[in-house]
N, C-alpha and C positions, 0 to 999 in steps of 0.2 A: 504493500500500500504506500502511496505517495503521501508524504507529510509536508505541511507548509514550510517547515524548516529546510526542506530540500531546495526551496526556491530562494532562501535567504542569502543575500550577499553580505560580505564584510564591509562594503562601501557604505558609509553613512550619508544619507541624503542631505543636500544643502539647500533645499527649497526654503522659502520664507516660512517662519512659524505661522501655522494656520492655513497654509496653502492646501488646496484640494487634492494636489498630486499625492500627498501622503495617503489619503483614503483610497484613491484609485490604485496605487501600487499595492496596498494591503489587500484589497478585495480581489484584485487580479490573481495574486498568489493564492488566496483562499479558494477562488473558483477553480484554478488549475489543479490544486491539491484534491479538492472534493470530487472533481471529475476523474481523479486518479491518472492524470496525464503527467508523466515524468519529465523533468527538464530537458533530457536529451531528445525528447520527441516534440519539443516546443521551439518554435522559431518566432522571434518578435523583431519586426523592423521598426526602428524608432526614427521619427522625424527630428528636425532641428527645433530648438525652443526649450521652454521649461519642461514640457512633457518629454522631450528627447533626452533630458538629463537623467531620465530613469534607466537608461540603457545599461549602466553598470550597477544598478541597484537591485537587480533580480537575476538569479542564475537560470540561464536558458541559452539558446543559440541566438544571440542578439546581433543586430546589424544596424549601425547608425548610418543614415543616408543623407542626401542633400535635402534642402528645404522643399517640402511639397511632393517628395518623391517616394514616400514610404510604401505606397500601394504597389508600385511596379516590381520591386524586388520581392515583395511578399507573394505576388502572383508567380514570379519565376521560380521561387522556392517550392511553391505548391505544385507547379507543373513537374518539377524534377522529382519530387517525392510526395504524392498525394496523401500518404499515410501520416504526414506530419500535421500537427496543429499549428497553423500559421496565423499570426496576429499582426496587424499594422497599428502602431500606436502613434497618434498624430494630434497636434494642436489644431484649434479652429482656423488659425491663419493658414497653416500649411495644407490643411484639408480643403477648406472651402474657397480659398483664393489661389494660392500658388499651385495646388494640386487638384484644382476643380475638374480639369479635363480627365484626369486619371480616375477620380471619384465617379464621374458620370459614366465613363466607358466600362469600368469594372462592375458597376451596378447593372448596366445594360446587358453585359455578357454573363451576369450572374456568376462571377468568379467565386470560387469556393474558399473565401477567406473571411476573417473577422476583423472589423475595423473599430477601434476604440478612439473616439475623438474627445480630447480634453478641451472642453468649450468654456473658457473663462471670459469670453466676449471682449478680449483685449489682447494686444501683443505684449506679453509680459516680459520676456527675456530682453527685448529691445527697448524696454522702459516706457510702455504705455501708449502705443499708437493705436489708432482705430483699426479694428479687425472686421472681417465680413459679418460678424454677428453682434457687433457693438450696437447698442440701442440708439435710435435716432435722437439727436440733440444732446447726447452725452459728451461733455468736453474731454478731449484727449490731446496728446502732444501734436497730432497731425491736424486736429480740428479744435483749437482752443476755445472757440465760441460754440462748439457743439457739432457732433457728427451730422452731416447733411443727408446721408443715404439711409434708406430703409434697410434693416438687417436682413440678410439672407435667411431663408427658412430651410434648415437642413433636413427636416422631416419630410416636408412636402416634395422637395427636390429629389430626395433619395427614392421616394415612392414613385415619382414620375419617371425617374431614370430607369427603374426596373429592379431595384433592390428587393430581395425576397424576404428580408427580415429587417425591420426598422424599429428601433427602440430609443427611448430617452430615459436616462437615470439622473440622479444628482447625488452629490457627495454627502448630503445631510441625512441620507438613509442608506448606510453602507450595506445592510443585509439585503435590501431590495436591489441595489445596484449589483451586488454579487450574483444574485439569481438571474438578472438580465444578462450579465456577461456569460454565465454558464449556458443559458439558452442560446445566446449568439454563437458561442463556440460549437455547440452541438448541432446547430442548424446547417443543413446542406445548401450552400449557395452564399451569395453576398449578404453578409450580416453587418449592420452598422449600429453602434450604440453611441448616441450623442450624449455626452456626460456633462451636465451643468456643474461647474465647479467655481469655487471662490478664487479670486486673485486679491489677496488682502492688501497688496502694495499699490496696485494701479487701478483696480475697479472697485470703487466705493459705492456703486449702485446695486449691483447684483450680489448682495451679501447673503450670508446664511439667514439672517432675519428677513430679508427680502423674499427669499424663496419659501421660508416657513409659512409666510402669510398666503402664499399663492399655490403651492404644489399640492396636487392630489393624484392618487393612483387610478389609472384607467380600469384596473381589474376590480376596483371597489364599486364600479358602476356597471350597468348592463351594456357592456361593450364587446363588440365582435371584431377582433383584429384581422379577420379575413375579409372584412367589408372595406374595400378600397375607398369608396366614396365617404364613408364615415371616418376613415383614417385621415383623409384630406381635411375634413371639417375639424377634427380634433387637433390636427397639426397647426391650424390657423389660430387656435385659442390663445396661445402664448403671445401672439402678435396683435390680437384684436381685443383681448379682454385682460382682466387681472388674474386669470387662472392659468396655471402651468401644469398641464397633464404630463405624467411620467408613466412609463411602462412600455409594453409592446404595442406600437401603433398599427403595424401591418406585418403579416407573415403569410407566405404563400408557398405552396409546393410547386416549384417551377424547375424546368430542366437546368442543371448547372452547365458550366462550360464544357464539362466532360461528356455530357449527353449530346450537346450540340456539335462538338468537335471531338469525336472519340480518338482521333489521332493524338491528342494531348496525352491521353492515358498510356499510349504506346511510346511515350517519351520521344516523339518524332524529332523534336529540336535537338536532343542529345545524339540522335542517330546520324546527324549530319557528318560528324567526325568519322564515323565508322563506314558509312556507305557512300558518302558523297552527296552533294546537294541535288544533282540531276536525278539520281536514282530515287532520292527521297521524294522529290516533287512528283515523279511519275507514279509513285505508290500511294500518294495522298488521295 
């Protein structure tokens, strides 16, 4: 049996006291241990930023990538060995701006990976610039008089792009977040968990107190996560009301990339070295 201590690193985290990353790191290790997935069968690709600083804080096969590029190597690893548990760990800036094209394409193709987004609604490591999820009118270093753009809606965009598992959690409820991560890892297909977290240094709007007044669980209501239209309606609540739903917004049993392109499972890309490109193309 896998124990959470198997995932413990000797490296001490250096995030700001009160940062939501501490919770996310803890529940991720708990989720993997409870699913009995050993570190040697786990690959985590870390983006740049505060979230990316977790790369040496957990024992697994970790890969630090360029900003906004964590999804692509995760996909490559999964193609090479589909038996591995592959997780892309990204901040809201790297995911929803720099890496937006990869996000959309991976969701559309239903790549069989799990994506955890540390959404603190600000660029934290670069000291407080507006991110794609910063609330309109909130003052930042890039918009001192208030952000002028409407924030992107990660839930509705993920559903529209084709993701087959779309969820939102928050760091104020670690047990609930852990269960969402476990479901995402077990899901066959593109699974994204948008995690609302605090940035105690640069975001003084979206605090724990802010979310405590607004958050509610979808599963506590008569909610059907297989109803796509209802999922869109709930996805808009956080942007149009004072309510912030968390939980599984949408899940569907859809063909993964391996069903649509069975050549991937045959490790066609790796076969180039053995048989040559011309023969490979003829056999596809």
